[in-house]
C-alpha positions as a LaTeX table, in Angstrom:
\begin{tabular}{lrrr}
\hline
Residue & $x$ (\AA) & $y$ (\AA) & $z$ (\AA) \\
\hline
Unk1 & 23.97 & $-13.78$ & 0.33 \\
Unk2 & 21.04 & $-15.35$ & $-1.64$ \\
Unk3 & 18.83 & $-13.51$ & $-4.03$ \\
Unk4 & 15.93 & $-14.27$ & $-1.64$ \\
Unk5 & 17.81 & $-12.47$ & 1.27 \\
Unk6 & 18.38 & $-9.50$ & $-0.91$ \\
Unk7 & 14.73 & $-8.83$ & $-1.35$ \\
Unk8 & 14.76 & $-7.06$ & 1.94 \\
Unk9 & 18.17 & $-5.40$ & 2.23 \\
Unk10 & 18.05 & $-2.82$ & $-0.52$ \\
Unk11 & 20.85 & $-4.37$ & $-2.37$ \\
Unk12 & 20.75 & $-4.95$ & $-6.01$ \\
Unk13 & 19.41 & $-8.53$ & $-7.00$ \\
Unk14 & 17.92 & $-10.24$ & $-10.00$ \\
Unk15 & 14.09 & $-10.79$ & $-9.74$ \\
Unk16 & 14.34 & $-13.48$ & $-12.46$ \\
Unk17 & 16.54 & $-15.81$ & $-10.21$ \\
Unk18 & 14.56 & $-19.29$ & $-10.46$ \\
Unk19 & 14.14 & $-19.56$ & $-6.66$ \\
Unk20 & 12.39 & $-16.15$ & $-6.55$ \\
Unk21 & 10.44 & $-16.59$ & $-9.86$ \\
Unk22 & 8.98 & $-20.04$ & $-8.87$ \\
Unk23 & 7.92 & $-18.89$ & $-5.50$ \\
Unk24 & 6.48 & $-15.64$ & $-6.77$ \\
Unk25 & 4.20 & $-17.65$ & $-9.20$ \\
Unk26 & 2.89 & $-19.72$ & $-6.40$ \\
Unk27 & 1.83 & $-16.50$ & $-4.54$ \\
Unk28 & 0.17 & $-15.20$ & $-7.84$ \\
Unk29 & $-1.84$ & $-18.30$ & $-8.18$ \\
Unk30 & $-3.52$ & $-17.53$ & $-4.75$ \\
Unk31 & $-3.98$ & $-13.88$ & $-5.94$ \\
Unk32 & $-5.79$ & $-15.05$ & $-9.13$ \\
Unk33 & $-8.13$ & $-17.18$ & $-7.07$ \\
Unk34 & $-8.84$ & $-14.21$ & $-4.72$ \\
Unk35 & $-9.72$ & $-11.97$ & $-7.74$ \\
Unk36 & $-12.01$ & $-14.67$ & $-9.03$ \\
Unk37 & $-14.21$ & $-14.73$ & $-5.87$ \\
Unk38 & $-17.90$ & $-13.58$ & $-6.16$ \\
Unk39 & $-19.23$ & $-10.60$ & $-4.21$ \\
Unk40 & $-21.22$ & $-12.78$ & $-1.62$ \\
Unk41 & $-18.09$ & $-14.92$ & $-0.80$ \\
Unk42 & $-16.76$ & $-12.46$ & 1.89 \\
Unk43 & $-15.87$ & $-15.15$ & 4.43 \\
Unk44 & $-13.71$ & $-16.96$ & 1.62 \\
Unk45 & $-12.02$ & $-13.77$ & 0.84 \\
Unk46 & $-11.06$ & $-13.17$ & 4.40 \\
Unk47 & $-9.70$ & $-16.64$ & 4.77 \\
Unk48 & $-7.77$ & $-16.33$ & 1.61 \\
Unk49 & $-6.30$ & $-12.92$ & 2.64 \\
Unk50 & $-5.06$ & $-14.53$ & 5.91 \\
Unk51 & $-3.22$ & $-17.06$ & 3.93 \\
Unk52 & $-1.92$ & $-14.52$ & 1.37 \\
Unk53 & $-0.75$ & $-11.76$ & 3.69 \\
Unk54 & 2.28 & $-11.57$ & 6.03 \\
Unk55 & $-0.23$ & $-10.05$ & 8.52 \\
Unk56 & $-3.77$ & $-8.79$ & 8.31 \\
Unk57 & $-5.92$ & $-7.60$ & 11.09 \\
Unk58 & $-9.63$ & $-8.20$ & 11.89 \\
Unk59 & $-12.28$ & $-6.34$ & 9.75 \\
Unk60 & $-10.19$ & $-5.47$ & 6.79 \\
Unk61 & $-11.80$ & $-5.23$ & 3.53 \\
Unk62 & $-10.23$ & $-5.29$ & 0.08 \\
Unk63 & $-12.23$ & $-4.76$ & $-3.11$ \\
Unk64 & $-11.04$ & $-6.95$ & $-6.01$ \\
Unk65 & $-9.33$ & $-6.59$ & $-8.31$ \\
Unk66 & $-6.26$ & $-6.63$ & $-6.06$ \\
Unk67 & $-2.78$ & $-6.47$ & $-7.77$ \\
Unk68 & 0.35 & $-7.47$ & $-5.79$ \\
Unk69 & 3.74 & $-8.66$ & $-7.01$ \\
Unk70 & 3.78 & $-11.38$ & $-4.19$ \\
Unk71 & 0.10 & $-11.45$ & $-3.39$ \\
Unk72 & 0.55 & $-9.82$ & $-0.23$ \\
Unk73 & 3.34 & $-12.19$ & 1.13 \\
Unk74 & 5.38 & $-9.17$ & 2.34 \\
Unk75 & 2.40 & $-6.96$ & 3.30 \\
Unk76 & 1.38 & $-6.12$ & 6.99 \\
Unk77 & $-2.02$ & $-4.70$ & 7.64 \\
Unk78 & $-3.52$ & $-3.63$ & 10.84 \\
Unk79 & $-7.20$ & $-3.93$ & 11.65 \\
Unk80 & $-10.05$ & $-2.38$ & 9.66 \\
Unk81 & $-7.99$ & $-1.33$ & 6.71 \\
Unk82 & $-10.16$ & $-0.51$ & 3.58 \\
Unk83 & $-8.98$ & $-0.80$ & $-0.03$ \\
Unk84 & $-11.16$ & 0.20 & $-3.02$ \\
Unk85 & $-10.80$ & $-1.21$ & $-6.49$ \\
Unk86 & $-7.46$ & $-1.69$ & $-8.08$ \\
Unk87 & $-5.15$ & $-1.39$ & $-5.02$ \\
Unk88 & $-1.63$ & $-2.23$ & $-6.53$ \\
Unk89 & 1.12 & $-3.21$ & $-4.07$ \\
Unk90 & 4.57 & $-3.97$ & $-5.62$ \\
Unk91 & 5.38 & $-5.90$ & $-2.45$ \\
Unk92 & 8.70 & $-7.12$ & $-3.31$ \\
Unk93 & 9.64 & $-6.16$ & 0.16 \\
Unk94 & 7.62 & $-5.14$ & 3.26 \\
Unk95 & 4.65 & $-2.73$ & 3.20 \\
Unk96 & 3.36 & $-1.87$ & 6.60 \\
Unk97 & $-0.24$ & $-0.20$ & 6.99 \\
Unk98 & $-1.69$ & 0.91 & 10.25 \\
Unk99 & $-5.21$ & 0.36 & 11.61 \\
Unk100 & $-8.13$ & 2.04 & 10.04 \\
Unk101 & $-6.13$ & 3.40 & 7.04 \\
Unk102 & $-8.11$ & 3.75 & 3.71 \\
Unk103 & $-7.07$ & 3.58 & 0.14 \\
Unk104 & $-9.11$ & 5.09 & $-2.67$ \\
Unk105 & $-9.32$ & 3.36 & $-6.11$ \\
Unk106 & $-6.23$ & 2.84 & $-8.19$ \\
Unk107 & $-3.70$ & 3.55 & $-5.42$ \\
Unk108 & $-0.31$ & 2.14 & $-6.02$ \\
Unk109 & 2.35 & 1.38 & $-3.22$ \\
Unk110 & 5.68 & 0.49 & $-4.75$ \\
Unk111 & 8.68 & $-0.86$ & $-2.99$ \\
Unk112 & 10.73 & $-1.89$ & $-6.09$ \\
Unk113 & 13.06 & 0.27 & $-7.86$ \\
Unk114 & 15.59 & $-0.03$ & $-10.85$ \\
Unk115 & 19.07 & 1.64 & $-11.13$ \\
Unk116 & 19.52 & 4.69 & $-13.12$ \\
Unk117 & 22.52 & 3.19 & $-14.85$ \\
Unk118 & 21.23 & 1.72 & $-18.09$ \\
Unk119 & 23.88 & $-1.06$ & $-18.01$ \\
Unk120 & 22.39 & $-2.47$ & $-14.79$ \\
Unk121 & 18.84 & $-2.27$ & $-16.03$ \\
Unk122 & 19.82 & $-4.11$ & $-19.19$ \\
Unk123 & 20.90 & $-7.04$ & $-16.87$ \\
Unk124 & 17.57 & $-6.89$ & $-15.07$ \\
Unk125 & 18.88 & $-5.62$ & $-11.68$ \\
Unk126 & 16.25 & $-4.43$ & $-9.13$ \\
Unk127 & 16.31 & $-3.10$ & $-5.50$ \\
Unk128 & 13.61 & $-2.80$ & $-2.88$ \\
Unk129 & 12.93 & $-0.49$ & $-0.05$ \\
Unk130 & 10.12 & $-0.88$ & 2.49 \\
Unk131 & 7.01 & 1.49 & 2.71 \\
Unk132 & 5.42 & 2.41 & 6.07 \\
Unk133 & 1.94 & 3.96 & 6.20 \\
Unk134 & 0.50 & 4.91 & 9.60 \\
Unk135 & $-2.73$ & 4.53 & 11.41 \\
Unk136 & $-5.96$ & 6.23 & 10.34 \\
Unk137 & $-4.70$ & 7.71 & 7.00 \\
Unk138 & $-6.73$ & 8.25 & 3.87 \\
Unk139 & $-4.93$ & 7.99 & 0.36 \\
Unk140 & $-7.26$ & 9.32 & $-2.19$ \\
Unk141 & $-7.89$ & 7.90 & $-5.66$ \\
Unk142 & $-4.80$ & 7.48 & $-7.86$ \\
Unk143 & $-2.24$ & 8.06 & $-5.19$ \\
Unk144 & 1.24 & 6.60 & $-5.79$ \\
Unk145 & 3.77 & 5.93 & $-2.89$ \\
Unk146 & 7.42 & 5.42 & $-3.91$ \\
Unk147 & 9.74 & 3.01 & $-2.38$ \\
Unk148 & 11.35 & 3.82 & 1.06 \\
Unk149 & 8.57 & 6.39 & 2.07 \\
Unk150 & 7.26 & 6.65 & 5.41 \\
Unk151 & 3.88 & 8.27 & 6.05 \\
Unk152 & 2.66 & 9.13 & 9.59 \\
Unk153 & $-0.52$ & 8.76 & 11.39 \\
Unk154 & $-3.81$ & 10.47 & 10.47 \\
Unk155 & $-2.52$ & 11.81 & 7.16 \\
Unk156 & $-4.72$ & 12.65 & 4.24 \\
Unk157 & $-3.08$ & 12.37 & 0.71 \\
Unk158 & $-5.11$ & 14.08 & $-1.93$ \\
Unk159 & $-6.13$ & 12.20 & $-5.19$ \\
Unk160 & $-3.49$ & 11.97 & $-7.79$ \\
Unk161 & $-0.57$ & 12.70 & $-5.54$ \\
Unk162 & 2.70 & 11.05 & $-5.97$ \\
Unk163 & 4.47 & 10.77 & $-2.67$ \\
Unk164 & 8.31 & 10.75 & $-3.05$ \\
Unk165 & 9.26 & 11.74 & 0.49 \\
Unk166 & 8.29 & 11.11 & 4.11 \\
Unk167 & 5.08 & 12.81 & 5.60 \\
Unk168 & 4.70 & 13.41 & 9.27 \\
Unk169 & 1.68 & 12.84 & 11.38 \\
Unk170 & $-1.50$ & 14.91 & 11.06 \\
Unk171 & $-1.06$ & 16.52 & 7.78 \\
Unk172 & $-2.95$ & 17.11 & 4.51 \\
Unk173 & $-0.57$ & 16.70 & 1.49 \\
Unk174 & $-1.28$ & 17.09 & $-2.22$ \\
Unk175 & 0.48 & 17.22 & $-5.56$ \\
Unk176 & 3.14 & 15.86 & $-7.72$ \\
Unk177 & 5.60 & 15.58 & $-6.09$ \\
Unk178 & 3.46 & 15.45 & $-2.89$ \\
Unk179 & 3.85 & 18.46 & $-0.54$ \\
Unk180 & 2.26 & 19.37 & 2.94 \\
Unk181 & $-0.61$ & 21.57 & 2.18 \\
Unk182 & $-1.71$ & 22.10 & 5.93 \\
Unk183 & $-1.99$ & 20.39 & 9.27 \\
Unk184 & $-5.20$ & 18.69 & 10.41 \\
Unk185 & $-6.80$ & 21.56 & 12.38 \\
Unk186 & $-9.88$ & 22.63 & 14.51 \\
Unk187 & $-11.92$ & 23.55 & 11.25 \\
Unk188 & $-11.71$ & 19.76 & 10.49 \\
Unk189 & $-13.57$ & 19.00 & 13.64 \\
Unk190 & $-16.43$ & 21.30 & 12.33 \\
Unk191 & $-16.53$ & 20.64 & 8.66 \\
Unk192 & $-16.10$ & 17.37 & 6.83 \\
Unk193 & $-16.46$ & 18.66 & 3.20 \\
Unk194 & $-16.24$ & 22.40 & 2.27 \\
Unk195 & $-19.27$ & 24.03 & 4.18 \\
Unk196 & $-20.75$ & 20.79 & 5.23 \\
Unk197 & $-20.96$ & 20.50 & 8.98 \\
Unk198 & $-20.25$ & 17.48 & 11.18 \\
Unk199 & $-23.08$ & 16.33 & 13.21 \\
Unk200 & $-21.65$ & 16.49 & 16.74 \\
Unk201 & $-23.68$ & 13.49 & 17.78 \\
Unk202 & $-21.53$ & 11.28 & 15.64 \\
Unk203 & $-18.23$ & 12.38 & 17.16 \\
Unk204 & $-17.05$ & 10.05 & 19.80 \\
\hline
\end{tabular}
C-alpha cells in the first residue's frame, strides 16, 4: 500500500514521502492565494473554495485567514457553514461538517496524530483518523476537536473546550476534556442568552 493510500486508513505512514509532500505544497499554494484575497472579493473566494475543498455547499462563508494542512482537499462542508477567523483544519484525512454549522474564532479540527512510542515519532511516523461534525452545530471560540471524534447534530460546544470523545445529538458540552453539561431543552426555546428572551416572531 502506498503512503498516499495510508492517509485514509488510520495506518502509520510518513508524511515526508515525496509524493505526498509535493502534492501538499500544491494545495498550500492555493490556500496562500485564498488568504491573500481582499474583503470585497467574495465571489473569488467562493470559486477558490470550490477548487480547494473536496466538497463545499452553497452559502458557506470562511473568514480568512484559514489554515489547513491540505487546503481543504479532504474537507467536506454542507451548505451555509460559517467559520470565523483562524479556523485550523489538520485535514490529512477527511473532515465532514453538516449544514448550518458555525465555528467561532480559533477553532482547531485535527485528524492527524503521532505515536506515543518515541522511536516511531523520531522516524516521523503519523496516523490520521477522520472527524465528523453534524448539522446545525456551534463550536465556540478556541474549541479543539481531536482525531476520530464524531459530534452529533444540534450540538453546542463551549469556548475553549477540548473534544476528546464523541458527542451525541442535541447536547451542550463544555470543558477540558469536553463533557456533556446538559441537553438542549425547552428553556432554550424561550431564552437565547441568560435572561434575554427570544422574540417569538423570529422562530419558524
